[in-house]
FITILUM-859212 format. One record per residue: x, y, z of N, C-alpha, C in turn; residue number from 0; chain. Coordinates in nm, 4 decimals. Each point is the difference from the previous one (the first is absolute). Layout:
<sites>
<site n_X="X" n_Y="Y" n_Z="Z" ca_X="X" ca_Y="Y" ca_Z="Z" c_X="X" c_Y="Y" c_Z="Z" pos="NUM" unit="A"/>
...
</sites>
This chain:
<sites>
<site n_X="3.6024" n_Y="1.0428" n_Z="-3.6780" ca_X="0.1236" ca_Y="0.0723" ca_Z="-0.0083" c_X="0.1150" c_Y="-0.0980" c_Z="0.0254" pos="0" unit="A"/>
<site n_X="0.0982" n_Y="0.0089" n_Z="-0.0814" ca_X="0.1171" ca_Y="-0.0869" ca_Z="0.0161" c_X="0.1030" c_Y="0.0721" c_Z="0.0852" pos="1" unit="A"/>
<site n_X="0.0500" n_Y="-0.0693" n_Z="0.1009" ca_X="0.1056" ca_Y="0.0580" ca_Z="0.0839" c_X="0.0968" c_Y="-0.1108" c_Z="0.0403" pos="2" unit="A"/>
<site n_X="0.1174" n_Y="0.0411" n_Z="0.0421" ca_X="0.1031" ca_Y="-0.0936" ca_Z="0.0413" c_X="0.0244" c_Y="0.0187" c_Z="0.1489" pos="3" unit="A"/>
<site n_X="-0.0165" n_Y="-0.1086" n_Z="0.0741" ca_X="0.0261" ca_Y="0.0005" ca_Z="0.1439" c_X="0.0948" c_Y="-0.1156" c_Z="0.0273" pos="4" unit="A"/>
<site n_X="0.1126" n_Y="0.0298" n_Z="0.0598" ca_X="0.1034" ca_Y="-0.0996" ca_Z="0.0299" c_X="0.0437" c_Y="-0.0748" c_Z="-0.1262" pos="5" unit="A"/>
<site n_X="0.0172" n_Y="0.0746" n_Z="-0.1092" ca_X="0.0461" ca_Y="-0.0509" ca_Z="-0.1284" c_X="-0.0967" c_Y="-0.0956" c_Z="-0.0680" pos="6" unit="A"/>
<site n_X="-0.1250" n_Y="-0.0076" n_Z="0.0476" ca_X="-0.1014" ca_Y="-0.0836" ca_Z="-0.0631" c_X="-0.1109" c_Y="0.0894" c_Z="-0.0545" pos="7" unit="A"/>
<site n_X="-0.0449" n_Y="-0.0249" n_Z="-0.1229" ca_X="-0.1085" ca_Y="0.0815" ca_Z="-0.0561" c_X="-0.1367" c_Y="-0.0453" c_Z="0.0530" pos="8" unit="A"/>
<site n_X="-0.0864" n_Y="0.0973" n_Z="0.0274" ca_X="-0.1354" ca_Y="-0.0274" ca_Z="0.0469" c_X="-0.0969" c_Y="0.0856" c_Z="-0.0790" pos="9" unit="A"/>
<site n_X="-0.1149" n_Y="-0.0568" n_Z="-0.0332" ca_X="-0.1089" ca_Y="0.0756" ca_Z="-0.0611" c_X="-0.1013" c_Y="0.0260" c_Z="0.1098" pos="10" unit="A"/>
<site n_X="0.0022" n_Y="0.1195" n_Z="0.0551" ca_X="-0.0879" ca_Y="0.0351" ca_Z="0.1103" c_X="-0.1123" c_Y="0.0912" c_Z="-0.0466" pos="11" unit="A"/>
<site n_X="-0.1167" n_Y="-0.0189" n_Z="0.0592" ca_X="-0.1127" ca_Y="0.0891" ca_Z="-0.0249" c_X="-0.0529" c_Y="0.0480" c_Z="0.1348" pos="12" unit="A"/>
<site n_X="-0.0643" n_Y="0.1141" n_Z="-0.0027" ca_X="-0.0572" ca_Y="0.0541" ca_Z="0.1233" c_X="-0.1024" c_Y="-0.0975" c_Z="0.0590" pos="13" unit="A"/>
<site n_X="-0.0873" n_Y="-0.0542" n_Z="-0.0850" ca_X="-0.1022" ca_Y="-0.0934" ca_Z="0.0485" c_X="0.0629" c_Y="-0.1298" c_Z="0.0518" pos="14" unit="A"/>
<site n_X="0.1090" n_Y="-0.0427" n_Z="-0.0613" ca_X="0.0689" ca_Y="-0.1197" ca_Z="0.0466" c_X="0.0620" c_Y="0.0186" c_Z="0.1378" pos="15" unit="A"/>
<site n_X="0.0577" n_Y="0.1173" n_Z="0.0239" ca_X="0.0585" ca_Y="0.0300" ca_Z="0.1311" c_X="-0.1110" c_Y="0.0073" c_Z="0.1045" pos="16" unit="A"/>
<site n_X="-0.1116" n_Y="0.0658" n_Z="-0.0335" ca_X="-0.1126" ca_Y="0.0093" ca_Z="0.0932" c_X="-0.0520" c_Y="-0.1391" c_Z="0.0364" pos="17" unit="A"/>
<site n_X="-0.0119" n_Y="-0.0877" n_Z="-0.0987" ca_X="-0.0479" ca_Y="-0.1356" ca_Z="0.0246" c_X="0.0992" c_Y="-0.0797" c_Z="0.0853" pos="18" unit="A"/>
<site n_X="0.1286" n_Y="0.0157" n_Z="-0.0265" ca_X="0.1026" ca_Y="-0.0727" ca_Z="0.0754" c_X="0.0032" c_Y="0.0416" c_Z="0.1466" pos="19" unit="A"/>
<site n_X="-0.0236" n_Y="0.1283" n_Z="0.0266" ca_X="0.0116" ca_Y="0.0528" ca_Z="0.1363" c_X="-0.1337" c_Y="0.0000" c_Z="0.0742" pos="20" unit="A"/>
<site n_X="-0.1059" n_Y="-0.0481" n_Z="-0.0633" ca_X="-0.1354" ca_Y="0.0085" ca_Z="0.0561" c_X="-0.0118" c_Y="-0.0580" c_Z="0.1410" pos="21" unit="A"/>
<site n_X="0.0467" n_Y="-0.1202" n_Z="0.0215" ca_X="-0.0160" ca_Y="-0.0672" ca_Z="0.1293" c_X="0.1278" c_Y="-0.0023" c_Z="0.0833" pos="22" unit="A"/>
<site n_X="0.0952" n_Y="0.0860" n_Z="-0.0335" ca_X="0.1279" ca_Y="0.0031" ca_Z="0.0709" c_X="-0.0068" c_Y="0.1045" c_Z="0.1114" pos="23" unit="A"/>
<site n_X="0.0355" n_Y="-0.0409" n_Z="0.1203" ca_X="-0.0005" ca_Y="0.0906" ca_Z="0.1143" c_X="0.1306" c_Y="0.0797" c_Z="0.0007" pos="24" unit="A"/>
<site n_X="-0.0077" n_Y="0.1336" n_Z="0.0107" ca_X="0.1223" ca_Y="0.0815" ca_Z="0.0006" c_X="0.0874" c_Y="-0.0276" c_Z="0.1221" pos="25" unit="A"/>
<site n_X="0.1301" n_Y="-0.0024" n_Z="-0.0219" ca_X="0.0960" ca_Y="-0.0155" ca_Z="0.1087" c_X="0.0323" c_Y="0.1379" c_Z="0.0570" pos="26" unit="A"/>
<site n_X="0.0773" n_Y="0.0009" n_Z="0.1064" ca_X="0.0430" ca_Y="0.1252" ca_Z="0.0615" c_X="0.0872" c_Y="0.0780" c_Z="-0.0979" pos="27" unit="A"/>
<site n_X="-0.0287" n_Y="0.1277" n_Z="-0.0163" ca_X="0.0741" ca_Y="0.0832" ca_Z="-0.0950" c_X="0.1197" c_Y="0.0618" c_Z="0.0705" pos="28" unit="A"/>
<site n_X="0.1191" n_Y="-0.0291" n_Z="-0.0525" ca_X="0.1219" ca_Y="0.0540" ca_Z="0.0584" c_X="0.0786" c_Y="0.0852" c_Z="-0.0992" pos="29" unit="A"/>
<site n_X="-0.0470" n_Y="0.0083" n_Z="-0.1211" ca_X="0.0697" ca_Y="0.0761" ca_Z="-0.1035" c_X="-0.0986" c_Y="0.0499" c_Z="-0.1035" pos="30" unit="A"/>
<site n_X="0.0348" n_Y="-0.0158" n_Z="-0.1264" ca_X="-0.0870" ca_Y="0.0450" ca_Z="-0.1079" c_X="-0.1270" c_Y="-0.0847" c_Z="-0.0043" pos="31" unit="A"/>
<site n_X="-0.1095" n_Y="0.0622" n_Z="-0.0451" ca_X="-0.1271" ca_Y="-0.0714" ca_Z="-0.0047" c_X="-0.0764" c_Y="0.0332" c_Z="-0.1278" pos="32" unit="A"/>
<site n_X="-0.0989" n_Y="-0.0850" n_Z="-0.0301" ca_X="-0.0859" ca_Y="0.0158" ca_Z="-0.1176" c_X="-0.1443" c_Y="-0.0078" c_Z="0.0481" pos="33" unit="A"/>
<site n_X="-0.0826" n_Y="0.0908" n_Z="-0.0483" ca_X="-0.1418" ca_Y="-0.0048" ca_Z="0.0335" c_X="-0.0708" c_Y="-0.0748" c_Z="-0.1126" pos="34" unit="A"/>
<site n_X="-0.0595" n_Y="-0.1140" n_Z="0.0359" ca_X="-0.0724" ca_Y="-0.0828" ca_Z="-0.0953" c_X="-0.1414" c_Y="-0.0174" c_Z="0.0552" pos="35" unit="A"/>
<site n_X="-0.0958" n_Y="0.0499" n_Z="-0.0734" ca_X="-0.1374" ca_Y="0.0014" ca_Z="0.0505" c_X="-0.0063" c_Y="0.0945" c_Z="0.1186" pos="36" unit="A"/>
<site n_X="-0.0473" n_Y="-0.0481" n_Z="0.1119" ca_X="-0.0067" ca_Y="0.0806" ca_Z="0.1221" c_X="0.1106" c_Y="-0.0331" c_Z="0.0985" pos="37" unit="A"/>
<site n_X="0.0896" n_Y="-0.0879" n_Z="-0.0403" ca_X="0.1049" ca_Y="-0.0448" ca_Z="0.0918" c_X="0.1367" c_Y="0.0521" c_Z="-0.0412" pos="38" unit="A"/>
<site n_X="0.0861" n_Y="0.0101" n_Z="0.0990" ca_X="0.1373" ca_Y="0.0449" ca_Z="-0.0216" c_X="0.0934" c_Y="-0.1171" c_Z="0.0306" pos="39" unit="A"/>
<site n_X="0.0751" n_Y="-0.0411" n_Z="-0.0997" ca_X="0.0878" ca_Y="-0.1162" ca_Z="0.0116" c_X="0.1471" c_Y="0.0421" c_Z="-0.0086" pos="40" unit="A"/>
<site n_X="0.0890" n_Y="-0.0734" n_Z="0.0684" ca_X="0.1429" ca_Y="0.0215" ca_Z="-0.0226" c_X="0.0351" c_Y="-0.0383" c_Z="-0.1440" pos="41" unit="A"/>
<site n_X="0.0870" n_Y="0.0758" n_Z="-0.0619" ca_X="0.0373" ca_Y="-0.0236" ca_Z="-0.1402" c_X="0.0558" c_Y="-0.1407" c_Z="-0.0195" pos="42" unit="A"/>
<site n_X="0.0819" n_Y="-0.0450" n_Z="0.0908" ca_X="0.0614" ca_Y="-0.1326" ca_Z="-0.0135" c_X="-0.1052" c_Y="-0.1112" c_Z="0.0071" pos="43" unit="A"/>
<site n_X="-0.1043" n_Y="0.0175" n_Z="0.0820" ca_X="-0.1062" ca_Y="-0.0993" ca_Z="0.0079" c_X="-0.0749" c_Y="-0.0089" c_Z="-0.1328" pos="44" unit="A"/>
<site n_X="-0.0297" n_Y="0.1142" n_Z="-0.0594" ca_X="-0.0693" ca_Y="0.0032" ca_Z="-0.1286" c_X="0.0862" c_Y="-0.0673" c_Z="-0.1067" pos="45" unit="A"/>
<site n_X="0.1290" n_Y="0.0331" n_Z="-0.0021" ca_X="0.0901" ca_Y="-0.0607" ca_Z="-0.0977" c_X="0.0061" c_Y="-0.1506" c_Z="0.0136" pos="46" unit="A"/>
<site n_X="0.0026" n_Y="-0.0483" n_Z="0.1226" ca_X="0.0062" ca_Y="-0.1443" ca_Z="0.0228" c_X="-0.1274" c_Y="-0.0690" c_Z="-0.0496" pos="47" unit="A"/>
<site n_X="-0.1159" n_Y="0.0615" n_Z="0.0227" ca_X="-0.1264" ca_Y="-0.0614" ca_Z="-0.0414" c_X="-0.0147" c_Y="0.0007" c_Z="-0.1517" pos="48" unit="A"/>
<site n_X="0.0286" n_Y="0.1124" n_Z="-0.0644" ca_X="-0.0254" ca_Y="0.0085" ca_Z="-0.1441" c_X="0.1053" c_Y="-0.0700" c_Z="-0.0849" pos="49" unit="A"/>
<site n_X="0.1234" n_Y="-0.0132" n_Z="0.0520" ca_X="0.1053" ca_Y="-0.0664" ca_Z="-0.0786" c_X="0.0242" c_Y="-0.1443" c_Z="0.0430" pos="50" unit="A"/>
<site n_X="-0.0452" n_Y="-0.0347" n_Z="0.1196" ca_X="0.0244" ca_Y="-0.1323" ca_Z="0.0597" c_X="0.1495" c_Y="-0.0264" c_Z="0.0171" pos="51" unit="A"/>
<site n_X="0.0743" n_Y="0.1068" n_Z="0.0263" ca_X="0.1437" ca_Y="-0.0113" ca_Z="0.0248" c_X="0.0292" c_Y="0.0347" c_Z="0.1451" pos="52" unit="A"/>
<site n_X="0.1158" n_Y="-0.0403" n_Z="0.0460" ca_X="0.0442" ca_Y="0.0357" ca_Z="0.1337" c_X="0.0275" c_Y="0.1495" c_Z="0.0062" pos="53" unit="A"/>
<site n_X="-0.0296" n_Y="0.0623" n_Z="0.1124" ca_X="0.0177" ca_Y="0.1450" ca_Z="0.0163" c_X="0.1450" c_Y="0.0446" c_Z="-0.0170" pos="54" unit="A"/>
<site n_X="0.0914" n_Y="-0.0897" n_Z="0.0251" ca_X="0.1422" ca_Y="0.0365" ca_Z="-0.0125" c_X="0.0451" c_Y="0.0077" c_Z="-0.1449" pos="55" unit="A"/>
<site n_X="-0.0826" n_Y="-0.0480" n_Z="-0.0927" ca_X="0.0375" ca_Y="-0.0030" ca_Z="-0.1413" c_X="-0.0247" c_Y="0.1312" c_Z="-0.0742" pos="56" unit="A"/>
<site n_X="-0.0772" n_Y="0.0914" n_Z="0.0577" ca_X="-0.0305" ca_Y="0.1260" ca_Z="-0.0684" c_X="0.0079" c_Y="0.1156" c_Z="0.0989" pos="57" unit="A"/>
<site n_X="0.0062" n_Y="0.1206" n_Z="-0.0543" ca_X="0.0065" ca_Y="0.1185" ca_Z="0.0848" c_X="-0.1379" c_Y="0.0633" c_Z="0.0119" pos="58" unit="A"/>
<site n_X="-0.0179" n_Y="0.0794" n_Z="0.1036" ca_X="-0.1252" ca_Y="0.0728" ca_Z="0.0181" c_X="-0.0200" c_Y="0.0989" c_Z="-0.1143" pos="59" unit="A"/>
<site n_X="0.1085" n_Y="0.0542" n_Z="-0.0520" ca_X="-0.0076" ca_Y="0.0959" ca_Z="-0.1093" c_X="-0.0576" c_Y="-0.0604" c_Z="-0.1268" pos="60" unit="A"/>
<site n_X="0.0365" n_Y="-0.1250" n_Z="-0.0298" ca_X="-0.0531" ca_Y="-0.0665" ca_Z="-0.1193" c_X="-0.1521" c_Y="-0.0143" c_Z="0.0086" pos="61" unit="A"/>
<site n_X="-0.0484" n_Y="-0.0414" n_Z="0.1152" ca_X="-0.1442" ca_Y="-0.0193" ca_Z="0.0180" c_X="-0.0713" c_Y="0.1347" c_Z="0.0042" pos="62" unit="A"/>
<site n_X="0.0611" n_Y="0.0980" n_Z="0.0652" ca_X="-0.0605" ca_Y="0.1333" ca_Z="0.0078" c_X="-0.0170" c_Y="0.0589" c_Z="-0.1392" pos="63" unit="A"/>
<site n_X="0.1008" n_Y="-0.0118" n_Z="-0.0849" ca_X="-0.0110" ca_Y="0.0508" ca_Z="-0.1373" c_X="-0.1123" c_Y="-0.0692" c_Z="-0.0761" pos="64" unit="A"/>
<site n_X="-0.0083" n_Y="-0.1319" n_Z="0.0141" ca_X="-0.1047" ca_Y="-0.0754" ca_Z="-0.0704" c_X="-0.1389" c_Y="0.0403" c_Z="0.0502" pos="65" unit="A"/>
<site n_X="-0.0165" n_Y="0.0116" n_Z="0.1307" ca_X="-0.1304" ca_Y="0.0358" ca_Z="0.0562" c_X="-0.0406" c_Y="0.1425" c_Z="-0.0378" pos="66" unit="A"/>
<site n_X="0.0972" n_Y="0.0899" n_Z="-0.0039" ca_X="-0.0282" ca_Y="0.1380" ca_Z="-0.0394" c_X="-0.0448" c_Y="0.0046" c_Z="-0.1457" pos="67" unit="A"/>
<site n_X="0.0675" n_Y="-0.0762" n_Z="-0.0864" ca_X="-0.0379" ca_Y="-0.0037" ca_Z="-0.1416" c_X="-0.1389" c_Y="-0.0590" c_Z="-0.0202" pos="68" unit="A"/>
<site n_X="-0.0440" n_Y="-0.0862" n_Z="0.0909" ca_X="-0.1340" ca_Y="-0.0570" ca_Z="-0.0080" c_X="-0.1058" c_Y="0.0925" c_Z="0.0603" pos="69" unit="A"/>
<site n_X="0.0441" n_Y="0.1085" n_Z="0.0623" ca_X="-0.0953" ca_Y="0.0976" ca_Z="0.0531" c_X="-0.0279" c_Y="-0.0115" c_Z="0.1485" pos="70" unit="A"/>
<site n_X="0.0759" n_Y="-0.0822" n_Z="0.0720" ca_X="-0.0182" ca_Y="-0.0106" ca_Z="0.1443" c_X="0.0779" c_Y="0.1104" c_Z="0.0699" pos="71" unit="A"/>
<site n_X="-0.0464" n_Y="0.0389" n_Z="0.1180" ca_X="0.0677" ca_Y="0.1024" ca_Z="0.0788" c_X="0.1059" c_Y="-0.0666" c_Z="0.0861" pos="72" unit="A"/>
<site n_X="0.1233" n_Y="0.0469" n_Z="-0.0117" ca_X="0.1116" ca_Y="-0.0529" ca_Z="0.0785" c_X="0.0485" c_Y="0.1098" c_Z="0.0935" pos="73" unit="A"/>
<site n_X="0.0343" n_Y="-0.0383" n_Z="0.1220" ca_X="0.0450" ca_Y="0.0977" ca_Z="0.0990" c_X="0.1214" c_Y="-0.0522" c_Z="0.0754" pos="74" unit="A"/>
<site n_X="0.0844" n_Y="0.0950" n_Z="0.0389" ca_X="0.1106" ca_Y="-0.0309" ca_Z="0.0894" c_X="-0.0514" c_Y="0.0167" c_Z="0.1425" pos="75" unit="A"/>
<site n_X="0.0650" n_Y="-0.0641" n_Z="0.0949" ca_X="-0.0414" ca_Y="0.0125" ca_Z="0.1391" c_X="0.0285" c_Y="0.1421" c_Z="0.0462" pos="76" unit="A"/>
<site n_X="-0.1026" n_Y="0.0751" n_Z="0.0439" ca_X="0.0235" ca_Y="0.1369" ca_Z="0.0437" c_X="0.0769" c_Y="0.0031" c_Z="0.1310" pos="77" unit="A"/>
<site n_X="0.0875" n_Y="0.0984" n_Z="0.0090" ca_X="0.0764" ca_Y="0.0171" ca_Z="0.1230" c_X="-0.0803" c_Y="0.0872" c_Z="0.0953" pos="78" unit="A"/>
<site n_X="-0.0212" n_Y="-0.0485" n_Z="0.1222" ca_X="-0.0704" ca_Y="0.0785" ca_Z="0.1003" c_X="0.0967" c_Y="0.0387" c_Z="0.1096" pos="79" unit="A"/>
<site n_X="-0.0249" n_Y="0.1094" n_Z="0.0604" ca_X="0.0861" ca_Y="0.0495" ca_Z="0.1063" c_X="-0.0614" c_Y="-0.0342" c_Z="0.1350" pos="80" unit="A"/>
<site n_X="0.0633" n_Y="-0.0908" n_Z="0.0770" ca_X="-0.0560" ca_Y="-0.0359" ca_Z="0.1291" c_X="0.0060" c_Y="0.1146" c_Z="0.1013" pos="81" unit="A"/>
<site n_X="0.0882" n_Y="0.0965" n_Z="-0.0217" ca_X="0.0126" ca_Y="0.1119" ca_Z="0.0928" c_X="-0.1224" c_Y="0.0905" c_Z="-0.0062" pos="82" unit="A"/>
<site n_X="-0.0712" n_Y="-0.0025" n_Z="-0.1109" ca_X="-0.1165" ca_Y="0.0846" ca_Z="-0.0164" c_X="-0.1181" c_Y="-0.0461" c_Z="0.0827" pos="83" unit="A"/>
<site n_X="-0.0055" n_Y="-0.1275" n_Z="0.0336" ca_X="-0.1089" ca_Y="-0.0522" ca_Z="0.0809" c_X="-0.1318" c_Y="-0.0049" c_Z="-0.0748" pos="84" unit="A"/>
<site n_X="-0.0017" n_Y="-0.0676" n_Z="-0.1144" ca_X="-0.1212" ca_Y="-0.0098" ca_Z="-0.0793" c_X="-0.0996" c_Y="-0.0944" c_Z="0.0666" pos="85" unit="A"/>
<site n_X="-0.1276" n_Y="0.0311" n_Z="-0.0136" ca_X="-0.1034" ca_Y="-0.0912" ca_Z="0.0459" c_X="-0.0116" c_Y="-0.1130" c_Z="-0.1007" pos="86" unit="A"/>
<site n_X="-0.0714" n_Y="-0.1043" n_Z="0.0343" ca_X="-0.0147" ca_Y="-0.1133" ca_Z="-0.0922" c_X="-0.0712" c_Y="0.0428" c_Z="-0.1273" pos="87" unit="A"/>
<site n_X="-0.0974" n_Y="0.0891" n_Z="0.0134" ca_X="-0.0715" ca_Y="0.0496" ca_Z="-0.1171" c_X="0.0928" c_Y="0.0791" c_Z="-0.0914" pos="88" unit="A"/>
<site n_X="0.0851" n_Y="0.0844" n_Z="0.0597" ca_X="0.0948" ca_Y="0.0784" ca_Z="-0.0796" c_X="0.1030" c_Y="-0.0901" c_Z="-0.0680" pos="89" unit="A"/>
<site n_X="0.0455" n_Y="-0.1054" n_Z="0.0703" ca_X="0.0948" ca_Y="-0.0941" ca_Z="-0.0599" c_X="-0.0629" c_Y="-0.0714" c_Z="-0.1188" pos="90" unit="A"/>
<site n_X="-0.1262" n_Y="-0.0446" n_Z="0.0161" ca_X="-0.0693" ca_Y="-0.0687" ca_Z="-0.1095" c_X="-0.0176" c_Y="0.0932" c_Z="-0.1190" pos="91" unit="A"/>
<site n_X="-0.0340" n_Y="0.1253" n_Z="0.0254" ca_X="-0.0167" ca_Y="0.0970" ca_Z="-0.1082" c_X="0.1326" c_Y="0.0244" c_Z="-0.0719" pos="92" unit="A"/>
<site n_X="0.1084" n_Y="0.0072" n_Z="0.0764" ca_X="0.1318" ca_Y="0.0222" ca_Z="-0.0598" c_X="0.0406" c_Y="-0.1183" c_Z="-0.0875" pos="93" unit="A"/>
<site n_X="-0.0331" n_Y="-0.1217" n_Z="0.0415" ca_X="0.0360" ca_Y="-0.1176" ca_Z="-0.0784" c_X="-0.0798" c_Y="-0.0081" c_Z="-0.1301" pos="94" unit="A"/>
<site n_X="-0.1228" n_Y="0.0487" n_Z="0.0022" ca_X="-0.0813" ca_Y="-0.0009" ca_Z="-0.1213" c_X="0.0447" c_Y="0.1053" c_Z="-0.0978" pos="95" unit="A"/>
<site n_X="0.0646" n_Y="0.1032" n_Z="0.0473" ca_X="0.0488" ca_Y="0.1069" ca_Z="-0.0886" c_X="-0.1099" c_Y="0.0970" c_Z="-0.0355" pos="96" unit="A"/>
<site n_X="0.0369" n_Y="0.0954" n_Z="-0.0808" ca_X="-0.0965" ca_Y="0.1000" ca_Z="-0.0423" c_X="-0.0627" c_Y="-0.0428" c_Z="-0.1321" pos="97" unit="A"/>
<site n_X="-0.1281" n_Y="0.0291" n_Z="-0.0195" ca_X="-0.0656" ca_Y="-0.0385" ca_Z="-0.1244" c_X="0.0524" c_Y="0.0812" c_Z="-0.1179" pos="98" unit="A"/>
<site n_X="-0.0014" n_Y="-0.0618" n_Z="-0.1165" ca_X="0.0441" ca_Y="0.0689" ca_Z="-0.1213" c_X="-0.1040" c_Y="0.1037" c_Z="-0.0387" pos="99" unit="A"/>
<site n_X="0.0437" n_Y="0.1166" n_Z="-0.0510" ca_X="-0.0970" ca_Y="0.1020" ca_Z="-0.0402" c_X="-0.0828" c_Y="-0.0495" c_Z="-0.1189" pos="100" unit="A"/>
<site n_X="-0.1274" n_Y="0.0370" n_Z="0.0006" ca_X="-0.0902" ca_Y="-0.0457" ca_Z="-0.1071" c_X="0.0010" c_Y="0.0940" c_Z="-0.1168" pos="101" unit="A"/>
</sites>
């Protein structure tokens, strides 16, 4: 699939992204994220690896659109309410979101 990130054209494939991210350790997620394989990566980290550009050169939206078009699941950071007093299990479940209906 051809896409433009930071005004540069890229030919990205799902298998190419999977191969590029295979041995990359996910960083701490503070914003939007992409699920690649069994791991959840920050969008900016994925963009930096697949484009080999500095993170300041592109937006999270550009990478999110490209990853969505390739069939990856992209998520925004869910807002949790600290006043509710969620347990760690409930917080983890909230971050994973609800499964899509089959």
